[in-house]
GUTI-805218 format. One record per residue (C-alpha): residue number from 1; chain; residue in one letter; z, x, y. Coordinates in steps of 0.5 Angstrom, whole numbers. Layout:
<pt i="NUM" ch="A" aa="a" zz="Z" xx="X" yy="Y"/>
...
//
This chain:
<pt i="1" ch="A" aa="m" zz="120" xx="-36" yy="-17"/>
<pt i="2" ch="A" aa="s" zz="116" xx="-30" yy="-19"/>
<pt i="3" ch="A" aa="f" zz="118" xx="-26" yy="-26"/>
<pt i="4" ch="A" aa="i" zz="114" xx="-20" yy="-23"/>
<pt i="5" ch="A" aa="p" zz="119" xx="-15" yy="-21"/>
<pt i="6" ch="A" aa="k" zz="119" xx="-13" yy="-14"/>
<pt i="7" ch="A" aa="s" zz="117" xx="-6" yy="-15"/>
<pt i="8" ch="A" aa="t" zz="111" xx="-8" yy="-19"/>
<pt i="9" ch="A" aa="k" zz="109" xx="-13" yy="-13"/>
<pt i="10" ch="A" aa="t" zz="110" xx="-6" yy="-8"/>
<pt i="11" ch="A" aa="f" zz="105" xx="-2" yy="-13"/>
<pt i="12" ch="A" aa="s" zz="101" xx="-8" yy="-13"/>
<pt i="13" ch="A" aa="r" zz="100" xx="-9" yy="-6"/>
<pt i="14" ch="A" aa="s" zz="99" xx="-2" yy="-4"/>
<pt i="15" ch="A" aa="v" zz="93" xx="-1" yy="-10"/>
<pt i="16" ch="A" aa="a" zz="90" xx="-7" yy="-6"/>
<pt i="17" ch="A" aa="a" zz="91" xx="-5" yy="1"/>
<pt i="18" ch="A" aa="a" zz="88" xx="2" yy="-2"/>
<pt i="19" ch="A" aa="g" zz="82" xx="-2" yy="-5"/>
<pt i="20" ch="A" aa="v" zz="81" xx="-5" yy="1"/>
<pt i="21" ch="A" aa="v" zz="81" xx="1" yy="5"/>
<pt i="22" ch="A" aa="l" zz="76" xx="5" yy="0"/>
<pt i="23" ch="A" aa="l" zz="71" xx="-1" yy="1"/>
<pt i="24" ch="A" aa="m" zz="72" xx="0" yy="8"/>
<pt i="25" ch="A" aa="f" zz="70" xx="7" yy="8"/>
<pt i="26" ch="A" aa="s" zz="65" xx="7" yy="2"/>
<pt i="27" ch="A" aa="g" zz="60" xx="3" yy="6"/>
<pt i="28" ch="A" aa="q" zz="60" xx="8" yy="11"/>
<pt i="29" ch="A" aa="a" zz="60" xx="14" yy="7"/>
<pt i="30" ch="A" aa="h" zz="53" xx="12" yy="5"/>
<pt i="31" ch="A" aa="a" zz="51" xx="10" yy="11"/>
<pt i="32" ch="A" aa="v" zz="44" xx="14" yy="13"/>
<pt i="33" ch="A" aa="d" zz="44" xx="17" yy="19"/>
<pt i="34" ch="A" aa="g" zz="38" xx="14" yy="23"/>
<pt i="35" ch="A" aa="c" zz="38" xx="20" yy="28"/>
<pt i="36" ch="A" aa="k" zz="37" xx="24" yy="22"/>
<pt i="37" ch="A" aa="v" zz="31" xx="19" yy="19"/>
<pt i="38" ch="A" aa="l" zz="27" xx="19" yy="25"/>
<pt i="39" ch="A" aa="l" zz="27" xx="27" yy="26"/>
<pt i="40" ch="A" aa="c" zz="26" xx="27" yy="19"/>
<pt i="41" ch="A" aa="l" zz="20" xx="22" yy="20"/>
<pt i="42" ch="A" aa="a" zz="17" xx="26" yy="26"/>
<pt i="43" ch="A" aa="g" zz="15" xx="31" yy="21"/>
<pt i="44" ch="A" aa="n" zz="13" xx="32" yy="13"/>
<pt i="45" ch="A" aa="w" zz="20" xx="29" yy="11"/>
<pt i="46" ch="A" aa="s" zz="17" xx="29" yy="3"/>
<pt i="47" ch="A" aa="n" zz="17" xx="37" yy="3"/>
<pt i="48" ch="A" aa="i" zz="24" xx="37" yy="7"/>
<pt i="49" ch="A" aa="s" zz="29" xx="37" yy="1"/>
<pt i="50" ch="A" aa="v" zz="35" xx="35" yy="6"/>
<pt i="51" ch="A" aa="c" zz="30" xx="30" yy="9"/>
<pt i="52" ch="A" aa="r" zz="29" xx="26" yy="2"/>
<pt i="53" ch="A" aa="p" zz="36" xx="24" yy="0"/>
<pt i="54" ch="A" aa="d" zz="36" xx="20" yy="7"/>
<pt i="55" ch="A" aa="v" zz="29" xx="17" yy="8"/>
<pt i="56" ch="A" aa="e" zz="30" xx="15" yy="0"/>
<pt i="57" ch="A" aa="q" zz="36" xx="11" yy="2"/>
<pt i="58" ch="A" aa="a" zz="34" xx="8" yy="8"/>
<pt i="59" ch="A" aa="m" zz="28" xx="6" yy="4"/>
<pt i="60" ch="A" aa="h" zz="33" xx="3" yy="-2"/>
<pt i="61" ch="A" aa="d" zz="38" xx="0" yy="3"/>
<pt i="62" ch="A" aa="v" zz="31" xx="-4" yy="6"/>
<pt i="63" ch="A" aa="e" zz="29" xx="-6" yy="-1"/>
<pt i="64" ch="A" aa="h" zz="36" xx="-9" yy="-2"/>
<pt i="65" ch="A" aa="g" zz="36" xx="-13" yy="4"/>
<pt i="66" ch="A" aa="k" zz="39" xx="-8" yy="9"/>
<pt i="67" ch="A" aa="g" zz="37" xx="-6" yy="15"/>
<pt i="68" ch="A" aa="w" zz="32" xx="0" yy="17"/>
<pt i="69" ch="A" aa="p" zz="37" xx="5" yy="21"/>
<pt i="70" ch="A" aa="t" zz="37" xx="6" yy="28"/>
<pt i="71" ch="A" aa="c" zz="38" xx="12" yy="33"/>
<pt i="72" ch="A" aa="s" zz="42" xx="10" yy="39"/>
<pt i="73" ch="A" aa="e" zz="40" xx="17" yy="42"/>
<pt i="74" ch="A" aa="a" zz="34" xx="16" yy="41"/>
<pt i="75" ch="A" aa="p" zz="31" xx="9" yy="39"/>
<pt i="76" ch="A" aa="g" zz="24" xx="11" yy="38"/>
<pt i="77" ch="A" aa="m" zz="23" xx="9" yy="31"/>
<pt i="78" ch="A" aa="n" zz="22" xx="1" yy="28"/>
<pt i="79" ch="A" aa="l" zz="20" xx="-2" yy="22"/>
<pt i="80" ch="A" aa="e" zz="15" xx="-8" yy="21"/>
<pt i="81" ch="A" aa="w" zz="12" xx="-11" yy="15"/>
<pt i="82" ch="A" aa="t" zz="4" xx="-9" yy="16"/>
<pt i="83" ch="A" aa="t" zz="-1" xx="-14" yy="17"/>
<pt i="84" ch="A" aa="e" zz="-9" xx="-14" yy="17"/>
<pt i="85" ch="A" aa="a" zz="-8" xx="-12" yy="24"/>
<pt i="86" ch="A" aa="t" zz="-4" xx="-5" yy="23"/>
<pt i="87" ch="A" aa="c" zz="-6" xx="-3" yy="16"/>
<pt i="88" ch="A" aa="p" zz="-12" xx="2" yy="16"/>
<pt i="89" ch="A" aa="v" zz="-19" xx="-1" yy="13"/>
<pt i="90" ch="A" aa="f" zz="-18" xx="4" yy="7"/>
<pt i="91" ch="A" aa="y" zz="-12" xx="1" yy="4"/>
<pt i="92" ch="A" aa="s" zz="-13" xx="-6" yy="5"/>
<pt i="93" ch="A" aa="s" zz="-16" xx="-10" yy="0"/>
<pt i="94" ch="A" aa="y" zz="-20" xx="-16" yy="1"/>
<pt i="95" ch="A" aa="n" zz="-22" xx="-23" yy="-3"/>
<pt i="96" ch="A" aa="p" zz="-28" xx="-21" yy="-7"/>
<pt i="97" ch="A" aa="d" zz="-30" xx="-29" yy="-6"/>
<pt i="98" ch="A" aa="t" zz="-29" xx="-30" yy="2"/>
<pt i="99" ch="A" aa="g" zz="-28" xx="-23" yy="4"/>
<pt i="100" ch="A" aa="a" zz="-22" xx="-25" yy="8"/>
<pt i="101" ch="A" aa="w" zz="-16" xx="-19" yy="8"/>
<pt i="102" ch="A" aa="a" zz="-12" xx="-21" yy="2"/>
<pt i="103" ch="A" aa="s" zz="-7" xx="-15" yy="3"/>
<pt i="104" ch="A" aa="c" zz="-5" xx="-8" yy="4"/>
<pt i="105" ch="A" aa="q" zz="-3" xx="-2" yy="-1"/>
<pt i="106" ch="A" aa="y" zz="3" xx="0" yy="4"/>
<pt i="107" ch="A" aa="g" zz="7" xx="-7" yy="5"/>
<pt i="108" ch="A" aa="a" zz="11" xx="-3" yy="11"/>
<pt i="109" ch="A" aa="i" zz="10" xx="2" yy="17"/>
<pt i="110" ch="A" aa="v" zz="15" xx="5" yy="21"/>
<pt i="111" ch="A" aa="r" zz="13" xx="7" yy="27"/>
<pt i="112" ch="A" aa="v" zz="16" xx="14" yy="31"/>
<pt i="113" ch="A" aa="q" zz="16" xx="15" yy="38"/>
<pt i="114" ch="A" aa="v" zz="18" xx="22" yy="41"/>
<pt i="115" ch="A" aa="n" zz="18" xx="21" yy="49"/>
<pt i="116" ch="A" aa="n" zz="16" xx="15" yy="49"/>
<pt i="117" ch="A" aa="l" zz="9" xx="16" yy="46"/>
<pt i="118" ch="A" aa="p" zz="6" xx="15" yy="39"/>
<pt i="119" ch="A" aa="w" zz="8" xx="21" yy="34"/>
<pt i="120" ch="A" aa="s" zz="7" xx="18" yy="27"/>
<pt i="121" ch="A" aa="d" zz="6" xx="11" yy="23"/>
<pt i="122" ch="A" aa="m" zz="9" xx="12" yy="16"/>
<pt i="123" ch="A" aa="l" zz="6" xx="7" yy="12"/>
<pt i="124" ch="A" aa="w" zz="10" xx="6" yy="5"/>
<pt i="125" ch="A" aa="a" zz="9" xx="2" yy="-2"/>
<pt i="126" ch="A" aa="v" zz="15" xx="-2" yy="-1"/>
<pt i="127" ch="A" aa="g" zz="19" xx="-1" yy="-8"/>
<pt i="128" ch="A" aa="t" zz="17" xx="6" yy="-9"/>
<pt i="129" ch="A" aa="t" zz="17" xx="12" yy="-4"/>
<pt i="130" ch="A" aa="s" zz="10" xx="13" yy="-4"/>
<pt i="131" ch="A" aa="t" zz="8" xx="14" yy="3"/>
<pt i="132" ch="A" aa="s" zz="2" xx="16" yy="8"/>
<pt i="133" ch="A" aa="t" zz="3" xx="18" yy="15"/>
<pt i="134" ch="A" aa="r" zz="-2" xx="18" yy="21"/>
<pt i="135" ch="A" aa="y" zz="0" xx="23" yy="26"/>
<pt i="136" ch="A" aa="y" zz="-2" xx="22" yy="33"/>
<pt i="137" ch="A" aa="p" zz="-4" xx="28" yy="37"/>
<pt i="138" ch="A" aa="p" zz="3" xx="30" yy="40"/>
<pt i="139" ch="A" aa="a" zz="6" xx="31" yy="33"/>
<pt i="140" ch="A" aa="r" zz="-1" xx="34" yy="30"/>
<pt i="141" ch="A" aa="t" zz="0" xx="39" yy="36"/>
<pt i="142" ch="A" aa="a" zz="7" xx="41" yy="35"/>
<pt i="143" ch="A" aa="l" zz="7" xx="40" yy="27"/>
<pt i="144" ch="A" aa="g" zz="0" xx="44" yy="25"/>
<pt i="145" ch="A" aa="p" zz="-1" xx="45" yy="18"/>
<pt i="146" ch="A" aa="s" zz="5" xx="42" yy="17"/>
<pt i="147" ch="A" aa="i" zz="4" xx="35" yy="16"/>
<pt i="148" ch="A" aa="d" zz="3" xx="31" yy="10"/>
<pt i="149" ch="A" aa="p" zz="-5" xx="30" yy="9"/>
<pt i="150" ch="A" aa="r" zz="-6" xx="24" yy="5"/>
<pt i="151" ch="A" aa="y" zz="-7" xx="20" yy="11"/>
<pt i="152" ch="A" aa="d" zz="-12" xx="24" yy="13"/>
<pt i="153" ch="A" aa="l" zz="-15" xx="26" yy="6"/>
<pt i="154" ch="A" aa="d" zz="-16" xx="18" yy="4"/>
<pt i="155" ch="A" aa="e" zz="-19" xx="16" yy="11"/>
<pt i="156" ch="A" aa="a" zz="-24" xx="21" yy="10"/>
<pt i="157" ch="A" aa="a" zz="-25" xx="19" yy="3"/>
<pt i="158" ch="A" aa="y" zz="-26" xx="12" yy="5"/>
<pt i="159" ch="A" aa="v" zz="-34" xx="9" yy="3"/>
<pt i="160" ch="A" aa="p" zz="-34" xx="2" yy="7"/>
<pt i="161" ch="A" aa="p" zz="-37" xx="-3" yy="2"/>
<pt i="162" ch="A" aa="p" zz="-44" xx="-5" yy="3"/>
<pt i="163" ch="A" aa="s" zz="-46" xx="-10" yy="8"/>
<pt i="164" ch="A" aa="p" zz="-48" xx="-17" yy="5"/>
<pt i="165" ch="A" aa="i" zz="-55" xx="-17" yy="5"/>
<pt i="166" ch="A" aa="p" zz="-57" xx="-23" yy="10"/>
<pt i="167" ch="A" aa="c" zz="-60" xx="-29" yy="7"/>
<pt i="168" ch="A" aa="t" zz="-67" xx="-29" yy="9"/>
<pt i="169" ch="A" aa="n" zz="-68" xx="-36" yy="5"/>
<pt i="170" ch="A" aa="t" zz="-67" xx="-43" yy="9"/>
<pt i="171" ch="A" aa="g" zz="-66" xx="-46" yy="3"/>
<pt i="172" ch="A" aa="d" zz="-59" xx="-47" yy="-1"/>
<pt i="173" ch="A" aa="s" zz="-60" xx="-41" yy="-5"/>
<pt i="174" ch="A" aa="c" zz="-57" xx="-37" yy="-1"/>
//
């Protein structure tokens, strides 16, 4: 036998039900629209004020274990972690002792396709909103000077390390 009045039980059930409904909709209210993110990443998202919140939320979601948003109407966007093969040499770090690839300044890459053709690769320093975007020719033609210049500037400024001087000594001193 319970000592809680019936009206209190009904009120508690109503509050619990309302809480469940709010929880169900709270995730949806903050869900990122993958199609909007795709459109934003197709341009210079960081200079478009209506894009920044959605792209930054998508980044935040990935950092907290959620997947990258998708767009069923235009499935031309995917997230992958950078590897030696996908990280541009000017963003790569190498082991000074062995010369082996160690890491990439940008830990993730979001590839965007438009009409099934490469459009852009947004390199992203996970844990930050720092990005650098490689634009392919169709994007460069369509966007003109509005593209984010960081990737091009970093690539132009890159000076490859000097090649090691081959050892001409046949002894153990090399």
